[in-house]
C-alpha positions as CSV (number, residue, x, y, z in Angstrom):
1,M,-39.8,-53.6,-56.2
2,L,-37.9,-54.0,-52.4
3,L,-37.8,-57.4,-53.1
4,A,-36.0,-57.5,-55.9
5,Q,-32.8,-56.3,-54.6
6,P,-30.7,-59.0,-52.7
7,V,-31.8,-58.7,-49.4
8,S,-33.6,-61.7,-47.9
9,R,-37.2,-61.0,-47.0
10,P,-36.2,-61.7,-43.0
11,E,-34.0,-59.0,-43.5
12,V,-36.3,-56.9,-44.5
13,F,-38.9,-57.5,-41.8
14,V,-36.2,-56.8,-39.3
15,G,-35.3,-53.5,-41.5
16,K,-38.8,-52.5,-41.2
17,A,-39.4,-53.5,-37.5
18,L,-36.2,-51.4,-36.2
19,G,-37.5,-48.3,-38.5
20,A,-40.6,-48.2,-36.9
21,S,-39.7,-48.9,-33.5
22,L,-37.0,-46.3,-33.7
23,A,-39.3,-43.9,-34.9
24,V,-41.8,-44.0,-32.8
25,L,-39.5,-44.0,-30.1
26,A,-37.9,-41.0,-31.2
27,A,-40.9,-39.3,-31.4
28,L,-41.7,-40.5,-27.6
29,S,-38.6,-39.6,-26.0
30,L,-38.7,-36.2,-27.9
31,G,-42.1,-35.4,-26.3
32,F,-41.2,-36.7,-23.0
33,G,-37.6,-34.5,-23.2
34,I,-39.8,-31.8,-23.8
35,A,-42.4,-32.3,-20.8
36,G,-39.2,-33.1,-18.4
37,L,-37.6,-29.9,-19.2
38,G,-40.6,-27.9,-18.5
39,M,-40.9,-30.2,-15.2
40,A,-37.5,-29.6,-14.3
41,G,-37.9,-25.9,-15.2
42,S,-40.7,-25.3,-13.1
43,G,-39.3,-27.2,-9.9
44,G,-42.4,-28.9,-9.2
45,G,-43.1,-32.7,-10.1
46,K,-41.1,-36.1,-8.8
47,P,-39.0,-36.9,-11.4
48,G,-38.4,-40.6,-10.6
49,A,-42.1,-40.9,-10.9
50,F,-42.2,-39.4,-14.5
51,L,-39.3,-41.5,-15.5
52,A,-41.1,-44.6,-14.7
53,L,-44.0,-42.9,-16.9
54,A,-41.7,-42.4,-19.6
55,G,-40.2,-45.8,-19.5
56,W,-43.5,-47.7,-19.5
57,T,-45.1,-45.6,-22.0
58,L,-41.9,-46.5,-24.2
59,L,-42.1,-50.1,-23.4
60,L,-46.0,-50.3,-24.3
61,A,-45.6,-47.8,-27.7
62,L,-43.0,-51.2,-28.8
63,V,-45.4,-54.2,-27.6
64,S,-48.0,-52.2,-29.2
65,V,-45.5,-51.8,-32.7
66,G,-44.3,-55.5,-31.8
67,F,-48.3,-56.6,-32.1
68,G,-49.1,-54.6,-35.7
69,F,-45.8,-56.6,-37.2
70,I,-47.3,-60.3,-35.9
71,I,-50.7,-58.9,-37.4
72,S,-49.0,-57.9,-40.4
73,V,-46.9,-61.3,-40.9
74,L,-50.6,-63.0,-39.6
75,T,-52.8,-61.7,-42.7
76,R,-52.1,-61.9,-46.4
77,K,-54.6,-58.3,-46.9
78,G,-53.9,-54.8,-46.2
79,A,-57.5,-54.2,-45.9
80,T,-57.5,-57.3,-43.6
81,A,-54.5,-56.3,-41.3
82,L,-56.4,-53.0,-40.9
83,G,-59.8,-54.9,-39.2
């Protein structure tokens, strides 16, 4: 149904990849933001270390989403992609 519209396969792939990446980044940012507010409110912790942890976590999440999309491209069936 989706490919019946006048968009190309690469446009669909990029749209799905961006959507999944933004959803993961939004969820992680919300979680780290709430934790950061709690840390700032208590006056404890090292902000630099916390920001580094958040940055590396966001990067790892994007790499994981990327690997998932690579696996989905290389396989033909959904059951094969799930392992």
